[in-house]
BARO-447752 format. One line per field, with one value per residue: residue number from 1; residue in one letter; x, y, z of N, C-alpha, C in turn. Coordinates in steps of 0.05 Angstrom, whole numbers, plus 5000, padded with zeros to 4 digits. Layout:
pos <- (NUM:...)
code <- (a:...)
n.u <- (X:...)
n.v <- (Y:...)
n.w <- (Z:...)
ca.u <- (X:...)
ca.v <- (Y:...)
ca.w <- (Z:...)
c.u <- (X:...)
c.v <- (Y:...)
c.w <- (Z:...)
***
This chain:
pos <- (1:2:3:4:5:6:7:8:9:10:11:12:13:14:15:16:17:18:19:20:21:22:23:24:25:26:27:28:29:30:31:32:33:34:35:36:37:38:39:40:41:42:43:44:45:46:47:48:49:50:51:52:53:54:55:56:57:58:59:60:61:62:63:64:65:66:67:68:69:70:71:72:73:74:75:76:77:78:79:80:81:82:83:84:85:86:87:88:89:90:91:92:93:94:95:96:97:98:99:100:101:102:103:104:105:106:107:108:109:110:111:112:113:114:115:116:117:118:119:120:121:122:123:124:125:126:127:128:129:130:131:132:133:134:135:136:137:138:139:140:141:142:143:144:145:146:147:148:149:150:151:152:153:154:155:156:157:158:159:160:161:162:163:164:165:166:167:168:169:170:171:172:173:174:175:176:177:178:179:180:181:182:183:184:185:186:187:188:189:190:191:192:193:194:195:196:197)
code <- (m:k:p:i:i:g:i:l:l:l:l:v:t:a:c:a:s:t:s:i:e:q:q:w:k:a:p:q:a:t:q:l:h:r:v:a:t:v:t:h:s:r:d:v:t:i:r:h:t:s:e:d:d:m:a:q:q:l:r:a:r:g:v:d:a:v:p:g:y:r:i:l:s:d:q:d:y:r:d:r:e:a:a:k:a:k:l:r:t:a:g:f:d:g:v:i:v:m:r:l:v:g:k:d:t:r:l:q:y:v:p:g:d:f:g:a:y:g:y:w:g:a:g:w:g:p:g:y:y:e:p:e:t:i:v:r:i:e:t:a:a:y:s:l:q:n:n:r:l:v:y:s:a:l:s:k:t:i:d:p:n:s:v:g:s:l:v:s:d:v:t:e:k:v:a:n:a:m:q:k:q:g:v:v:v:a:s:s:n:q:l:a:p:t:p:a:g)
n.u <- (5016:5039:5078:5043:5016:5059:5072:5024:5026:5071:5053:5011:5038:5072:5095:5091:5147:5188:5233:5285:5298:5328:5363:5375:5413:5419:5480:5508:5457:5400:5379:5317:5269:5216:5162:5113:5072:5056:5014:5006:4948:4886:4849:4820:4820:4865:4903:4899:4910:4963:4990:4981:5007:5062:5073:5067:5108:5153:5146:5154:5208:5223:5217:5183:5125:5070:5008:4993:4939:4916:4929:4929:4882:4836:4841:4892:4923:4922:4948:5011:5047:5015:5007:5059:5070:5032:5049:5100:5086:5061:5103:5133:5192:5201:5176:5149:5138:5098:5087:5054:5090:5090:5057:5061:5046:5073:5091:5119:5164:5160:5200:5193:5196:5241:5224:5191:5184:5189:5218:5221:5172:5112:5138:5156:5146:5118:5140:5110:5074:5067:5030:5060:5060:5086:5100:5118:5139:5152:5187:5197:5236:5231:5262:5233:5257:5298:5275:5286:5299:5318:5324:5311:5276:5264:5219:5207:5158:5140:5086:5043:5000:4955:4930:4936:4977:5018:5027:5042:5090:5123:5126:5152:5202:5223:5223:5261:5306:5311:5322:5371:5403:5406:5370:5321:5313:5310:5266:5274:5230:5205:5208:5253:5232:5251:5247:5201:5220)
n.v <- (4976:5025:5038:5051:5096:5131:5136:5159:5208:5230:5236:5273:5318:5329:5375:5420:5429:5478:5496:5529:5505:5516:5573:5634:5690:5747:5769:5830:5851:5893:5929:5925:5971:5989:5950:5910:5856:5796:5741:5684:5655:5623:5622:5670:5681:5653:5680:5734:5726:5705:5747:5788:5766:5761:5815:5836:5808:5830:5885:5882:5879:5928:5942:5976:5951:5928:5893:5864:5862:5908:5948:5930:5911:5857:5849:5870:5831:5792:5815:5825:5866:5912:5911:5918:5970:6000:5992:6015:6068:6080:6084:6039:5999:5946:5878:5823:5758:5702:5631:5569:5510:5456:5399:5343:5276:5226:5160:5150:5110:5087:5060:5001:4988:4961:4953:4983:4973:4923:4856:4817:4829:4855:4888:4884:4918:4925:4960:5016:5050:5119:5173:5229:5297:5341:5407:5454:5520:5573:5633:5695:5753:5814:5868:5929:5972:5958:5916:5862:5795:5789:5756:5689:5637:5571:5541:5488:5453:5407:5367:5410:5442:5471:5515:5567:5563:5543:5585:5625:5603:5598:5651:5677:5649:5660:5717:5727:5704:5736:5785:5773:5763:5812:5830:5856:5918:5960:6014:6085:6110:6082:6055:6005:5951:5897:5832:5779:5714)
n.w <- (5000:5015:4973:4931:4950:4952:4897:4878:4906:4882:4829:4836:4856:4815:4767:4711:4668:4640:4589:4553:4492:4445:4422:4386:4368:4329:4300:4322:4335:4334:4391:4425:4448:4452:4444:4410:4428:4397:4380:4342:4332:4323:4362:4399:4454:4473:4443:4462:4517:4517:4491:4528:4574:4556:4546:4598:4626:4600:4612:4667:4667:4653:4600:4549:4532:4495:4488:4425:4406:4425:4391:4339:4287:4272:4217:4209:4233:4194:4152:4144:4126:4131:4186:4205:4186:4214:4267:4265:4254:4302:4335:4352:4358:4353:4348:4383:4369:4380:4370:4366:4354:4358:4387:4423:4444:4483:4506:4568:4601:4667:4713:4754:4825:4875:4924:4978:5031:5082:5082:5036:5020:4991:4953:4901:4852:4787:4728:4692:4639:4625:4600:4568:4555:4507:4492:4444:4433:4391:4395:4367:4356:4324:4290:4276:4254:4219:4194:4207:4232:4299:4341:4363:4395:4419:4458:4506:4537:4586:4601:4612:4659:4646:4594:4609:4649:4618:4581:4617:4640:4594:4574:4616:4618:4567:4565:4605:4580:4534:4557:4583:4538:4517:4480:4488:4521:4579:4576:4572:4588:4629:4695:4717:4746:4790:4763:4780:4802)
ca.u <- (5000:5056:5089:5022:5012:5082:5069:5003:5036:5090:5037:4996:5056:5088:5086:5103:5174:5193:5261:5292:5313:5346:5360:5394:5413:5433:5504:5503:5428:5389:5365:5289:5260:5187:5153:5086:5072:5036:5012:4991:4929:4858:4834:4823:4826:4893:4919:4899:4923:4992:5001:4981:5028:5088:5077:5070:5135:5172:5143:5167:5237:5227:5213:5157:5113:5040:4996:4986:4910:4907:4937:4923:4856:4836:4851:4921:4936:4923:4965:5036:5058:4998:5012:5086:5068:5017:5066:5121:5073:5055:5128:5146:5216:5203:5152:5155:5117:5098:5069:5056:5102:5086:5047:5063:5042:5088:5090:5143:5165:5167:5208:5183:5216:5249:5208:5192:5182:5189:5242:5215:5143:5098:5153:5164:5127:5125:5140:5086:5077:5051:5031:5074:5054:5108:5091:5140:5130:5173:5184:5216:5237:5238:5266:5217:5274:5312:5259:5301:5297:5342:5326:5291:5278:5245:5216:5196:5144:5131:5061:5032:4975:4934:4940:4946:5003:5037:5033:5057:5117:5138:5132:5172:5229:5232:5229:5287:5327:5315:5336:5399:5417:5407:5352:5303:5326:5292:5260:5279:5203:5195:5227:5258:5230:5264:5227:5198:5229)
ca.v <- (5000:5049:5046:5063:5123:5147:5141:5178:5234:5240:5245:5296:5341:5334:5400:5424:5441:5493:5503:5539:5484:5528:5602:5646:5719:5758:5785:5859:5854:5918:5926:5934:5986:5992:5927:5899:5826:5784:5712:5672:5635:5629:5625:5697:5680:5646:5702:5756:5718:5703:5774:5802:5755:5769:5844:5839:5799:5850:5909:5877:5882:5956:5945:5987:5930:5930:5871:5872:5866:5935:5966:5918:5901:5830:5850:5874:5805:5777:5830:5831:5892:5933:5911:5931:5998:6011:5991:6036:6094:6083:6088:6015:5992:5917:5861:5797:5740:5674:5613:5540:5495:5427:5387:5314:5260:5201:5144:5151:5087:5091:5033:4991:4990:4936:4950:5006:4964:4894:4841:4811:4832:4864:4910:4879:4932:4926:4986:5023:5072:5142:5192:5254:5316:5360:5429:5471:5546:5590:5662:5710:5782:5827:5897:5943:5993:5947:5894:5837:5778:5793:5735:5667:5617:5549:5531:5461:5449:5380:5364:5434:5437:5485:5534:5590:5558:5540:5612:5639:5592:5604:5680:5683:5639:5674:5744:5726:5698:5759:5805:5765:5765:5841:5835:5877:5933:5978:6039:6108:6120:6066:6046:5977:5935:5871:5812:5757:5689)
ca.w <- (5000:5017:4948:4915:4961:4944:4869:4875:4915:4862:4806:4844:4860:4791:4754:4685:4668:4615:4585:4526:4479:4427:4418:4367:4367:4306:4306:4322:4335:4344:4416:4424:4471:4452:4428:4411:4430:4378:4380:4320:4342:4315:4387:4408:4483:4476:4432:4481:4542:4513:4486:4554:4591:4547:4551:4627:4633:4590:4628:4693:4663:4645:4571:4541:4516:4493:4473:4397:4401:4433:4370:4313:4282:4262:4190:4211:4239:4169:4133:4158:4118:4143:4215:4210:4181:4236:4290:4261:4257:4330:4350:4361:4344:4351:4353:4393:4358:4390:4356:4373:4331:4361:4412:4420:4468:4481:4530:4583:4619:4695:4722:4780:4847:4888:4949:4996:5058:5085:5073:5008:5018:4967:4942:4873:4835:4759:4716:4677:4620:4631:4577:4573:4534:4502:4476:4436:4424:4380:4399:4350:4360:4299:4291:4256:4243:4195:4183:4209:4256:4316:4362:4361:4416:4418:4485:4508:4562:4590:4617:4623:4674:4632:4574:4624:4662:4596:4571:4638:4642:4570:4572:4636:4610:4543:4572:4619:4560:4517:4573:4587:4513:4509:4457:4497:4542:4593:4563:4590:4597:4650:4715:4713:4771:4790:4756:4799:4792)
c.u <- (5017:5068:5068:5017:5035:5080:5047:5011:5054:5074:5022:5014:5073:5077:5101:5131:5178:5222:5264:5309:5335:5342:5382:5391:5430:5459:5498:5473:5420:5374:5337:5281:5230:5176:5124:5089:5050:5037:4996:4974:4901:4840:4840:4831:4855:4911:4921:4914:4953:5004:5002:5004:5056:5093:5081:5098:5156:5171:5156:5197:5243:5224:5185:5144:5082:5030:4987:4957:4900:4913:4927:4894:4858:4847:4881:4936:4939:4941:4990:5047:5042:5003:5039:5084:5053:5033:5088:5110:5067:5080:5142:5171:5219:5176:5162:5132:5120:5079:5075:5068:5098:5074:5046:5057:5058:5085:5118:5143:5175:5174:5196:5204:5221:5235:5212:5191:5183:5214:5239:5186:5134:5112:5162:5144:5136:5125:5114:5092:5057:5052:5045:5069:5077:5098:5115:5128:5155:5167:5206:5214:5247:5242:5249:5234:5288:5299:5273:5295:5322:5345:5304:5297:5257:5243:5202:5184:5134:5107:5051:5005:4951:4946:4951:4973:5025:5046:5050:5086:5134:5145:5153:5200:5240:5239:5256:5309:5332:5329:5366:5416:5419:5390:5332:5317:5305:5290:5266:5252:5193:5217:5230:5256:5244:5243:5225:5209:5257)
c.v <- (5025:5057:5060:5091:5141:5155:5162:5206:5246:5250:5270:5321:5347:5359:5402:5436:5454:5500:5515:5518:5495:5558:5612:5676:5728:5773:5815:5866:5882:5913:5938:5947:5987:5971:5922:5868:5815:5754:5703:5650:5643:5633:5652:5698:5673:5668:5725:5750:5717:5730:5791:5792:5763:5799:5849:5831:5819:5876:5906:5880:5910:5962:5957:5967:5932:5905:5880:5877:5893:5956:5956:5908:5871:5829:5854:5848:5788:5790:5840:5858:5915:5935:5924:5961:6012:6013:6012:6063:6101:6085:6063:6009:5961:5903:5834:5779:5712:5657:5584:5526:5465:5419:5357:5300:5234:5186:5144:5127:5095:5064:5027:4994:4963:4932:4974:4998:4934:4881:4834:4815:4845:4888:4906:4892:4933:4955:4991:5046:5094:5162:5218:5273:5336:5381:5447:5497:5561:5619:5676:5740:5795:5857:5909:5965:5983:5923:5867:5822:5783:5771:5714:5647:5596:5538:5503:5459:5421:5380:5390:5428:5449:5504:5558:5586:5555:5568:5627:5630:5600:5634:5688:5674:5655:5703:5746:5722:5722:5782:5798:5768:5794:5847:5857:5891:5952:6004:6062:6119:6105:6060:6016:5962:5908:5850:5790:5732:5691)
c.w <- (5000:4990:4930:4924:4952:4914:4864:4884:4894:4838:4813:4846:4836:4777:4727:4688:4640:4613:4557:4513:4460:4427:4400:4369:4344:4315:4304:4320:4346:4371:4413:4450:4474:4433:4431:4413:4414:4380:4356:4331:4332:4339:4399:4437:4487:4466:4451:4507:4538:4507:4512:4572:4582:4552:4581:4636:4624:4606:4656:4692:4653:4616:4566:4522:4518:4478:4445:4393:4409:4411:4343:4311:4274:4234:4190:4216:4213:4148:4147:4151:4131:4173:4221:4206:4204:4261:4289:4266:4286:4347:4361:4345:4341:4356:4362:4385:4369:4373:4365:4349:4334:4388:4407:4446:4463:4507:4543:4602:4647:4706:4749:4801:4859:4914:4967:5025:5059:5074:5044:5002:4992:4954:4913:4854:4806:4749:4701:4658:4628:4608:4586:4549:4532:4483:4470:4424:4414:4386:4383:4355:4334:4304:4269:4242:4218:4184:4184:4234:4273:4337:4357:4383:4413:4447:4485:4536:4564:4609:4629:4636:4660:4611:4589:4637:4641:4586:4592:4640:4618:4569:4592:4628:4586:4549:4587:4599:4542:4532:4577:4561:4503:4485:4464:4520:4554:4578:4583:4600:4621:4671:4711:4739:4768:4784:4777:4786:4782)
***
C-alpha cells in the first residue's frame, strides 16, 4: 500500500517544466526598447492571454511592451505589411511574435521498484507507462527599424497543467532569456522593477 501512496503523491505534486531548447541571436542585433507582443492563434482568448502575459513579463523588466491586440485590428493580423506599418507609425521599434510549433504525446516508461518496505514483501512493483505531453513554442523578435529577425527561441514544456500555466511559464522563460541576451532593454520611459522568479 505504501508504494502506491508514494506514486500517487508523486503524480499529484508533479508539475510542468519549461526550458529553452534552442535560441539564436543575430550578430550585432538591434536592441528593442518599445515592442508589441503578437501571438499567431485562431483562438482569440489564447491570443489575448499570451500577448498580455508576454507584455507583462517584459514590462516587469522595464521594457515598454504592449499587447498587439490593443493596436492591431483582426485585419492587421492577416496582413503583415499593414501591421508593421501601423506599429512603426505608433512608434514601436520591435515586435515579439509567439506561435505554437508542436504538441506531441508520448509514453514515458516509469520503472518499477524493488520495494519500499518489508524484507521481500509486496515491494516487487512492475513498471508502467505514463503519457507525457510535450509542447513547443517558437518566439521570434523582429526589429521594425531594419525589418530583420534579431532573436529566436524554441521553448519546450513537458506536461503543462493548463493553457494559462503554459503561457505563463513560456513568457517568463523567454522574457528572461531575451533580457539576458540584450535583445530587449529597459525603456527610458519606465522604471525597471526587478522581475519575479
